[in-house]
N, C-alpha and C positions, 0 to 999 in steps of 0.2 A: 082806146080802154083812158080813163078818166082816173087823177088822182084824188081821193079824196083828204085836203089836205085840212079840215075839220076832225077829221078820226084821227090823223097822225099826230094833230096839235092836242087832241084829249089825250092820248096815247103817251106823248111826249111829258105832258102835264102830270100822268101817271106815274112815268116812269123818277117824275123829278120827286112826285109824292113820297114814291118809295124809298127812292133813295134817300131822302130825310128822315123817315122814318126810321129806315135801318142804321143810318148814323145816329140819330138818338138813340133808339131803343135797345139796336144790337151792336154795333162797331165799338159803343165807347165801354160798354162792362167788358167787351171781348178786348179792347187796345188795353183797360185797367187790369183784366185777370193776365195779360200776357206781359205788360208793363211788372204787374205784381211776381209773376215767375222771373222776368228777366231780374229785377231784384233780387228777388230768394235765392237763383241760381248763382248770381253776383255774390252774393253774403256767402253761399257755400264755397263757392270758387276762393273767395278772400280766407275763409275759413283752411278751406285745404291748403291756400298757401302759407297761411302762418303757421299751421301743423307741419308741414314739409318745411320749413325755416325751422320748426322746433327740431324737427327729426334730423334737419341735416345738420343743427347746431350739436345738437347730442352726439350724432354721428361724427363730430369732428371733435368734441369733446372726446368721446369714448376712442377716437383714433389717434389724438394725441396722448391721452393719457395710456393707451396701448403701449406709443411709441416709448412714453416717459418709462414705463414698464419695464421696456425691452430695454432700453437706454442702462435703466437701474439693474435688471439684470446682469447686462453685459458688463457694466462697471464691478456689479459684485463678485460676477465669475473670474474679472481680470484681475480684482483684487485679492482673491481666494487663490488664484494659479499663482500671482507676487507671491503671497504669505508664502505657501505651498513650498514654492521652489527655493525662497531665504530659509523655511524652517528644513528643508531636504540640504542644502547648501551648508546650513549650520552645523546640522547633524552628521553630516558628510564630515565635516570639518573637524567638530569633535569627536568622532568615530577614529578620523586619520591621528589627531593629535593623541587620543587614546592608545590606539595601533603602534606608534612611534614610540610613546612614554614605555610603553609594556616589550619593545623589540628593544628599546634602550637598559631596560633593568636586565633582560633578558640576555643581551649580551655583556654586561655588567656581571651578573651571575654566573655567567658560561665562563667568564674570564676568572672570576675570584674561584670558581671551582675548580678551573685549570691551573690556576696558579696553587690555590690549595694540592689538588692532584700533585700536581710537581713538585712540591714539597716534601710532600708526604712521599711519594715515590724516592725524595732525594735524601729524603730522612732516613727510610728504610735501608736504602742503597747503602748509608752511611753506616747504619747499625750494623747491616750484616757485613760491610767490610771489615768494622773494628772489631766484631765476635771472630772474625776467621781470622785477622790479624792478631788478637787475643788467644785464638789456639795454636795458632803457629808459634806465638813467643811462647806462648807454654813449655811447646816441643823443645824451644832451646833452652830452655833453664838448667842451668847446672854449675858447677864450681865456677867455671871461670866467669859465666854471667853473676855469679854471685858474687865472688872477687870484685869483677868491676863494679858493680853497684856498692860495697864497700867504699871503695876508692873515692865513688862519687858521694857518699854519705859524709866520708872523712873531709871532704874538701867543702861540702855546702857548710859541716858545723864549724869550720874553720873560717869560712867566711861569713859568720854571722857576726853581729857585735858583742863585744867583751861584756858586757851586761846581760845579754839576753843569756851566754855560756853560763856567769854566775849565778843566773837565776835558775835555770836548769840543774848545775849542780847543786845548789841550795835547796831545792824543791824538796817537802818531807816526803814524799813520796817517790823522790827521785826518776827517773824516764823508763821508758819501754822501747826496745826493740823490736818491731815488727816485720816477720817473714812470710813468702808467700809457703813457703814449705820447712820442716823442721831442722833448724841449722846444725846439729848435734855437734859433734866436734871442734865445730867451727866458733862455737860461741864464745870458748874462752879468746879466740883471738879478734872478736868481733869487741866483745868487752873491753879489751886493753888499747884498740884502736879508738873507741867510743870517746873513754875514759881519758885517754890522752890528747885527743882533740878539745875535749871539753876542759882539759886542762882542770881536774878534778877528780875526783871518785864517789859519783853518785850511785844510788842503788839501782841496778840495772835487770828488767824483768826481761823475759823473751815468752815473744809469744806468736801464733800464727794464725794467718790469713789469707788463706787462697786466691781471694779475690784480689790480691796485688798482682798474681798472674807471675811475677819473679821483681824481687828488690828486696832492699831494707830501709824502712822507714823509723825517724826517730819522735817519740810522742812522748808527751805529759799531759795533765789535766788542762792545761791551757795553751797548747801547742802541739802542731805536728810538723816537722819535717818531712815534705813527700819525696820519696825517692824510689819510686817502681813504674813498671810498666802500666798498671792500672792509672797512675797520675799521670805519665804520658797519654795514654789514651784518652782520659778524660781530656786534656788539653785540646788533643786532635779534636773530638766531638764538638767540644766547644768552639774553636776556629770553625768547623764544617757549618756549622750551627746559624754563626755570625757572619759567615759570606753568603750561605743561603736567602 
């Protein structure tokens, strides 16, 4: 078997020509298109990267804003809670103060009412006691009691200043002897005793006042000499009120 070197050489030349033609006609446009596509792809990638960066920045800003809003919300809730607690404490304090004031006022009112009731009860008891005493003393009224009151009246007149006795004697309207009951036959005795005690003879009138209970009182337009159980009970009533 023989090798055809000329044929091989021609084929090699043909291959070389084909390769040169392909490189000049086909591979350069294809390479340019590939390069252009690579550039376009790279631009798209760069754009995508820029968009992703913007998205990341926006996401970061949104996350930061959300965090700020959450922090502000938390701060507002804390402030509202503190304000509510403060207002609640203030309200409770004010309510407690008002309640204490009302309780204090109620205690004072109760104390005053109790004191007033006690005084009223004591006053009523005193009045009842004095009424009972007046009834009992009224039953004791008699000649012996009247004689004792006459003696007391004479002594009281004798102990008066002399000028007062003279004024009573000189009075144009005389004097009045007041008794709880009708003195009857005792009037002359009483008149003589009173005139002797006064040291003169003034006109004497006799009147009856059941309110005296028992006793003899000397009266003139400007003077009263108390001498009765009514006067004594009045003194007792005043003393009881003063003590109360």
